[in-house]
C-alpha positions in Angstrom: 23.2 12.8 -130.8 24.9 12.1 -127.9 24.1 14.5 -124.7 20.9 15.4 -126.6 17.2 14.1 -126.5 14.3 13.6 -129.1 10.7 12.7 -128.8 9.7 9.2 -128.6 7.0 9.0 -131.2 3.8 7.3 -130.0 4.4 8.0 -126.4 1.9 11.1 -125.3 -0.4 10.0 -122.7 -3.3 12.4 -121.2 -4.9 12.2 -118.0 -7.1 9.9 -117.3 -10.8 11.3 -116.7 -11.0 9.5 -113.2 -7.2 10.2 -112.3 -6.0 13.4 -110.5 -2.1 13.9 -109.5 -1.7 13.8 -106.1 2.1 14.0 -105.5 5.5 13.5 -106.6 7.6 9.6 -107.0 10.0 9.2 -104.8 13.6 9.6 -106.7 15.1 6.7 -105.0 12.0 4.2 -105.4 13.2 1.3 -107.4 11.2 0.9 -111.4 11.3 -1.7 -114.1 11.3 -0.8 -117.8 10.5 -2.7 -120.8 12.5 -0.5 -123.7 11.1 -2.4 -127.0 13.0 -1.9 -130.4 11.6 -0.6 -133.7 13.2 -3.4 -135.4 13.8 -6.7 -133.7 15.5 -8.4 -136.9 18.7 -6.3 -135.9 18.4 -7.4 -132.5 22.2 -8.0 -131.4 23.5 -4.3 -132.7 20.6 -2.4 -131.3 20.2 -4.1 -128.5 23.7 -3.3 -127.7 23.1 0.6 -128.7 20.1 0.0 -126.1 22.3 -1.1 -123.1 25.2 1.0 -123.8 23.2 4.4 -123.9 21.1 3.9 -121.0 23.8 2.2 -118.6 25.4 5.5 -118.8 22.2 6.8 -117.0 22.5 4.0 -114.2 20.1 1.7 -116.0 20.6 -2.0 -115.5 19.7 -4.7 -117.5 17.5 -7.2 -116.3 16.4 -9.2 -118.8 16.5 -9.6 -122.8 14.0 -11.4 -125.1 15.8 -11.0 -128.8 12.2 -12.8 -130.5 10.4 -9.6 -129.8 12.7 -7.2 -129.1 12.3 -6.4 -125.8 15.3 -5.2 -123.4 14.0 -5.0 -119.6 15.7 -2.5 -117.4 15.7 -1.3 -113.5 16.8 2.0 -112.1 15.6 4.5 -109.7 12.9 6.9 -110.3 15.9 9.5 -110.3 17.9 7.4 -113.2 14.1 6.9 -115.1 13.8 10.5 -115.3 17.2 11.3 -116.6 17.2 8.7 -118.9 13.2 9.5 -120.7 12.3 12.6 -119.2 8.9 11.1 -118.3 7.7 13.9 -115.9 6.2 10.6 -113.8 3.5 11.3 -110.8 1.7 9.7 -108.2 -2.0 9.5 -109.6 -5.2 8.8 -107.9 -7.5 6.7 -109.7 -11.1 5.7 -109.0 -11.4 1.8 -108.2 -7.6 1.7 -108.5 -6.1 3.6 -105.8 -2.3 5.3 -106.2 -1.0 4.4 -109.2 2.3 5.9 -110.7 1.3 7.7 -114.0 2.9 10.4 -116.1 1.1 12.9 -119.0 2.3 14.1 -122.1 5.2 12.3 -124.3 8.2 10.6 -123.3 11.7 11.8 -124.3 15.0 8.7 -125.5 18.4 9.6 -125.9 19.5 10.9 -128.9 21.8 8.2 -129.7 18.2 5.5 -129.5 16.4 7.8 -132.2 15.2 5.3 -135.0 16.3 2.2 -132.6 13.5 2.4 -130.0 9.8 2.4 -130.5 8.4 2.0 -126.5 9.3 2.5 -123.2 6.5 0.7 -120.8 6.6 0.7 -117.1 6.0 4.5 -116.8 2.5 4.7 -115.9 0.9 1.6 -114.2 -3.0 2.6 -115.3 -5.2 0.1 -116.6 -5.5 -1.0 -119.6 -6.9 -4.6 -119.4 -11.0 -4.6 -118.8 -13.0 -7.4 -118.2 -16.8 -7.7 -117.3 -18.4 -8.4 -113.7 -19.0 -11.9 -112.5 -22.3 -12.7 -113.7 -23.3 -10.4 -116.4 -22.7 -12.8 -118.9 -26.2 -14.6 -119.1 -29.5 -14.1 -117.6 -32.0 -16.4 -116.1 -32.0 -19.0 -114.1 -33.4 -21.7 -116.4 -32.2 -23.8 -118.6 -29.6 -25.2 -116.3 -25.9 -23.4 -117.7 -24.1 -26.1 -119.7 -21.2 -28.1 -118.8 -18.4 -29.5 -120.6 -20.5 -32.7 -121.9 -23.1 -30.3 -123.4 -20.5 -27.8 -124.8 -19.0 -30.8 -126.3 -22.1 -32.1 -128.0 -23.2 -28.6 -129.0 -20.1 -27.6 -131.0 -19.3 -31.0 -132.4 -15.6 -31.2 -130.7 -13.8 -34.2 -132.2 -12.5 -36.5 -129.4 -9.2 -36.4 -127.9 -7.7 -35.4 -124.7 -5.3 -32.6 -125.4 -2.5 -34.9 -124.3 0.7 -33.5 -125.1 -0.9 -29.8 -125.8 0.1 -26.7 -123.8 -2.5 -24.0 -123.5 -1.4 -20.6 -122.2 -4.1 -18.3 -121.0 -3.4 -14.7 -119.8 -4.7 -12.7 -116.6 -4.3 -9.2 -115.3 -5.6 -9.3 -112.0 -8.0 -11.6 -109.6 -6.6 -14.9 -108.0 -6.7 -18.6 -109.0 -8.5 -21.2 -106.5 -7.2 -24.6 -107.4 -9.5 -26.0 -104.7 -12.4 -24.6 -107.4 -10.8 -26.1 -110.2 -10.7 -29.5 -108.3 -14.4 -29.5 -107.2 -15.5 -28.6 -110.7 -13.7 -31.8 -112.3 -15.1 -33.8 -109.7 -18.7 -32.3 -110.0 -18.6 -32.6 -113.9 -16.6 -36.1 -114.1 -13.4 -34.9 -115.7 -10.1 -35.7 -115.0 -7.9 -32.7 -113.5 -5.1 -31.6 -116.0 -1.9 -30.4 -115.2 -2.5 -26.5 -114.0 0.2 -23.8 -113.3 0.4 -20.2 -112.5 3.7 -17.7 -114.0 4.0 -14.9 -112.6 4.9 -12.1 -114.7 5.4 -9.1 -112.5 2.1 -10.1 -110.8 0.9 -12.8 -108.5 -2.8 -14.4 -108.4 -4.6 -13.4 -105.0 -5.2 -16.5 -102.8 -9.1 -16.6 -101.3 -7.4 -16.2 -97.9 -6.0 -12.9 -99.3 -9.2 -11.2 -100.9 -11.3 -12.3 -97.4 -8.4 -10.1 -96.1 -9.2 -6.9 -98.4 -11.3 -4.1 -97.4 -15.5 -4.3 -98.6 -14.4 -1.4 -101.2 -11.7 -3.7 -102.7 -13.1 -6.8 -102.4 -16.1 -7.3 -104.8 -13.7 -6.5 -107.7 -11.2 -8.6 -106.4 -13.9 -11.4 -106.2 -15.4 -10.5 -109.7 -11.8 -10.7 -111.6 -10.9 -13.8 -109.7 -14.5 -15.4 -110.9 -13.6 -14.5 -114.5 -9.9 -16.0 -114.3 -11.9 -19.6 -112.8 -14.3 -19.4 -115.7 -11.1 -19.0 -118.3 -9.7 -22.2 -116.6 -12.4 -24.3 -115.7 -13.7 -24.0 -119.1 -10.3 -25.3 -120.4 -9.5 -27.6 -118.0 -13.8 -29.3 -118.2 -13.0 -30.0 -122.1 -8.7 -30.3 -122.7 -8.0 -32.9 -119.3 -4.8 -34.1 -120.3 -3.0 -30.3 -121.3 -1.0 -28.4 -119.5 -2.3 -25.8 -118.9 -0.3 -22.5 -118.1 -1.9 -19.3 -116.4 0.3 -15.8 -116.6 -0.6 -13.1 -114.5 0.7 -9.6 -115.6 0.0 -6.1 -114.4 -3.2 -4.5 -115.7 -0.9 -1.9 -117.5 0.9 -1.3 -120.6 4.0 -2.8 -119.6 2.0 -6.1 -118.3 0.7 -6.7 -121.9 4.5 -6.5 -123.7 6.0 -8.6 -120.7 3.3 -11.6 -120.5 3.5 -12.0 -124.9 7.8 -12.0 -124.6 7.5 -14.6 -122.1 4.7 -16.7 -124.3 6.5 -16.0 -127.3 9.9 -16.7 -126.0 9.1 -20.3 -124.6 11.1 -23.3 -125.7 7.9 -25.3 -126.2 5.2 -22.2 -127.1 1.9 -22.9 -126.1 -0.8 -23.9 -129.3 -3.0 -21.2 -128.0 -2.8 -18.4 -125.8 -6.7 -17.3 -124.5 -7.3 -13.7 -124.0 -10.6 -12.5 -122.2 -9.4 -9.0 -121.3 -9.3 -5.7 -123.4 -10.3 -2.0 -124.1 -11.6 0.0 -127.1 -8.8 0.3 -129.6 -8.7 4.1 -130.0 -9.2 4.4 -125.9 -7.3 7.6 -124.9 -6.0 4.9 -122.2 -3.7 3.2 -125.0 -0.5 5.3 -126.1 0.0 4.5 -129.8 2.9 3.0 -129.0 1.9 0.2 -127.0 -0.7 -0.6 -129.2 2.1 -1.0 -132.1 4.1 -2.8 -129.5 1.6 -5.6 -128.5 0.3 -6.1 -132.3 4.1 -6.6 -132.6 4.6 -9.3 -130.1 1.3 -10.6 -131.4 2.8 -11.0 -134.5 5.7 -13.2 -133.9 2.8 -15.1 -131.8 1.4 -16.1 -135.1 4.6 -17.1 -136.8 5.8 -19.5 -134.1 2.4 -21.2 -135.1 0.5 -19.8 -131.4 -3.4 -18.8 -132.1 -4.1 -16.5 -129.4 -7.8 -16.6 -129.2 -9.6 -13.2 -127.6 -13.0 -12.1 -127.0 -14.4 -9.0 -129.0 -15.7 -7.4 -125.8 -19.2 -6.9 -124.3 -20.7 -3.6 -124.7 -21.7 -4.0 -128.3 -20.7 -1.5 -131.0 -19.8 1.4 -128.7 -17.5 -0.9 -126.6 -17.5 1.7 -123.8 -17.0 4.6 -125.2 -20.0 6.8 -125.1 -19.6 8.7 -128.2 -21.3 8.6 -131.7 -19.0 6.5 -133.3 -18.8 2.4 -133.3 -15.7 1.2 -131.9 -13.8 -2.1 -131.8 -12.2 -4.2 -128.7 -8.0 -4.5 -129.1 -6.2 -7.2 -128.9 -9.2 -8.2 -130.7 -8.4 -6.3 -133.8 -5.1 -7.1 -134.1 -4.7 -9.0 -137.8 -2.5 -11.6 -135.5 -5.1 -13.0 -133.4 -8.3 -15.0 -133.4 -11.0 -12.9 -132.4 -14.4 -14.4 -131.1 -18.1 -13.1 -130.7 -20.5 -14.2 -128.5 -24.0 -15.9 -129.0 -26.7 -16.6 -126.9 -29.6 -19.9 -126.8 -33.3 -19.0 -127.3 -34.8 -22.3 -126.9 -32.6 -24.2 -129.4 -31.7 -21.7 -131.8 -28.4 -20.0 -131.8 -28.7 -16.0 -132.4 -26.2 -13.1 -131.5 -25.5 -12.5 -128.1 -27.6 -9.1 -127.3 -29.3 -8.2 -123.6 -31.1 -4.8 -123.3 -29.8 -2.1 -123.5 -26.8 -4.0 -125.7 -24.2 -2.9 -123.2 -23.3 -3.2 -119.5 -24.5 0.3 -118.5 -28.1 -2.2 -116.9 -27.6 -5.2 -114.8 -27.6 -8.2 -117.1 -27.3 -6.1 -119.9 -24.2 -6.9 -122.6 -24.0 -7.7 -126.7 -20.8 -9.0 -128.4 -18.1 -7.2 -129.8 -17.8 -7.0 -133.3 -17.1 -4.2 -136.1 -14.8 -2.5 -138.6 -11.2 -1.9 -136.9 -10.6 2.3 -137.1 -6.6 1.3 -136.3 -6.1 -1.5 -138.6 -5.8 -2.1 -142.4 -7.9 -5.4 -143.1 -5.6 -7.8 -144.1 -5.0 -9.3 -147.5 -6.2 -13.2 -146.1 -9.5 -11.3 -144.9 -11.4 -11.5 -148.0 -15.0 -10.0 -147.0 -16.3 -6.9 -147.4 -18.1 -5.6 -144.6 -18.5 -1.3 -144.5 -17.6 0.2 -141.6 -20.9 2.3 -139.8 -18.6 5.0 -139.2 -18.4 7.6 -141.7 -15.0 8.2 -143.2 -13.8 4.9 -142.5 -10.7 3.0 -143.7 -11.5 -0.7 -145.1 -10.2 -2.0 -141.3 -9.9 -5.3 -140.0 -13.4 -6.6 -139.5 -14.2 -8.7 -136.2 -14.9 -11.3 -134.8 -13.9 -14.1 -136.9 -16.1 -17.0 -135.1 -18.2 -16.9 -132.4 -19.3 -19.4 -129.4 -22.0 -19.1 -126.2 -21.9 -15.9 -124.2 -25.2 -15.5 -123.3 -27.8 -17.5 -121.7 -28.0 -19.8 -120.5 -24.2 -19.4 -119.9 -21.6 -22.0 -118.3 -21.2 -24.4 -115.5 -18.9 -23.2 -113.0 -17.7 -23.1 -109.4 -16.3 -20.6 -108.0 -15.6 -19.8 -104.2 -16.6 -23.3 -103.2 -20.3 -22.7 -104.7 -21.7 -24.0 -107.6 -22.1 -21.1 -110.3 -22.2 -19.8 -113.7 -21.0 -16.9 -115.9 -21.0 -16.0 -119.6 -19.6 -13.1 -122.3 -17.6 -13.2 -124.9 -14.9 -13.8 -122.0 -16.5 -17.6 -121.9 -16.1 -17.3 -126.0 -12.5 -17.0 -126.0 -11.4 -20.2 -123.7 -13.9 -22.5 -125.6 -12.1 -21.6 -128.9 -8.9 -22.1 -127.3 -9.9 -25.6 -126.1 -11.1 -26.5 -129.5 -7.9 -25.6 -131.1 -6.2 -27.7 -128.8 -8.2 -30.3 -129.0 -7.8 -30.2 -133.3 -3.7 -30.0 -132.7 -3.9 -33.1 -130.4 -6.1 -35.1 -133.1 -3.9 -34.0 -135.7 -0.8 -34.7 -133.5 0.4 -31.3 -134.7 4.1 -30.9 -134.5 4.0 -27.0 -136.4 0.8 -25.6 -135.7 0.1 -22.8 -137.7 -1.9 -19.9 -136.9 -5.8 -20.2 -137.8 -7.4 -16.8 -138.5 -6.1 -16.7 -142.1 -7.4 -20.5 -142.7 -10.8 -19.9 -142.3 -10.7 -17.3 -144.6 -8.6 -19.6 -147.5 -10.8 -22.2 -150.1 -11.2 -25.0 -148.7 -11.2 -28.9 -150.9 -15.6 -27.8 -151.5 -14.5 -24.5 -152.8 -15.6 -22.4 -150.2 -13.7 -20.9 -147.4 -12.9 -23.0 -144.5 -14.9 -21.1 -142.2 -18.4 -21.2 -144.4 -17.9 -25.3 -144.0 -16.2 -25.4 -140.9 -18.8 -23.4 -138.5 -22.6 -23.3 -138.1 -23.7 -20.0 -139.5 -25.6 -17.3 -137.0 -28.2 -15.0 -138.9 -30.0 -13.6 -136.6 -29.4 -10.3 -134.2 -27.1 -7.5 -133.8 -24.9 -5.7 -131.6 -26.2 -1.8 -131.3 -25.8 -0.3 -128.0 -27.2 2.8 -126.8 -24.1 4.6 -128.0 -23.6 5.2 -130.7 -27.4 3.7 -131.2 -26.1 1.8 -134.7 -24.3 -1.1 -134.6 -23.7 -4.3 -136.8 -26.1 -7.3 -138.1 -26.1 -11.2 -138.3 -26.5 -12.5 -142.2 -26.3 -15.4 -144.1 -22.6 -16.0 -144.4 -19.6 -13.8 -142.9 -20.9 -11.0 -140.8 -19.4 -8.4 -138.5 -20.9 -9.9 -135.2 -20.5 -13.5 -135.2 -18.1 -13.8 -137.7 -18.2 -17.7 -139.9 -19.9 -18.4 -137.3 -20.1 -21.0 -134.4 -18.0 -23.9 -134.0 -18.4 -27.6 -135.6 -15.0 -29.1 -134.2 -15.2 -32.1 -136.5 -15.9 -30.3 -139.4 -12.6 -27.8 -138.4 -10.7 -30.8 -138.1 -11.5 -32.4 -141.1 -11.0 -29.2 -143.2 -7.9 -28.7 -141.9 -6.8 -32.5 -142.0 
């Protein structure tokens, strides 16, 4: 009803364990918010209702995304408070400094009840994490794998990805173009076309990072190492592709805005690589944000974009430190290709697990994987893997597939020096590169979301995943908490999915 407010379901957020409120937000400060619609198919009428109602509070429309149902507006903090009863404050966060935040739920004008599903941009806390550089692999020998090694190991089909666009999602760090040039020279690969796209954030430069305090420099370098790993793995395998690296803020709004931009592109990418995430049931997520991100991933899948998402590097616990197993989001979404990790022991490829099974110790870690407690198992995922959690739902199982994450790692160049890295953050771009290679080989003008196709019966009567992947049958992802996890075995499992790619067989199965 006009003049009254109602609670916005799913908007509740608690205070983070490392956060402390230290002050109030300047009421005159400018804030941009992204308002998401519950029913994007009713775009015209619902968007007009949002604009008409919120303009009454002084908010101004900046951008609209009809395909995903987002309206971006700007206003002062005072106007935002009046519109959404947000009770914002300034919070100190360990590692991230001072950020705007809030506690409790939001309220929206009564006229928008049933129309608006989420409001993002009021709380800037981090909901995008990656591993610390260097933890993905162990030891100094054998040498890390080159692009040519990866092509041979995973039987990449011939091709250069000409005509293909690949998107990469980043939520922090910097972009070092000289490192990509040196990487391509080192491995004798042509330099593809690479561009950065700002979505509320811009990549740090080496000069900017050098000027940071010692406390801020280490995490900035760590995240930059990860960014450059994404770019270099794809560049080394897709020499004629167009690579777009999207940089967004690490909060909930950053996720929504980045996906809005990717889905709305006139020429959408064949694949989006995402090596960031957080446990799907982390209290740092507002339920409405998980729904909004999942809704946009569904829109991406409808446009034929295969979003390749890393399953995390902390095994069955996924950094939640309780007595239950957890899985990573957005890897647990039914609308992505979830990618787990392996390692080489001699010539044998097994599930990636380094003691103690998570990153609580140097060089530790293991692949994420398991059964979602948030998303029901999609109809196309015709596999049976019970959750290790008592009373759990029959949820979406991750990963779908896997690739190298542990030893011997990936050969890279960072900050002018040859280096190496790994983790499931490396397995995701490898799969993105393979998907682009296959799309280029088939000259696909209307590509399809890959994950469901892997579970479909192929010409040989078996699921495509069984035909197009090399089965990984050894290893597990048990982490110290909860002390249980999932184990590899013959066929599909919840630590390696269908296994690691045989690119030529995958191409043949899709032809």
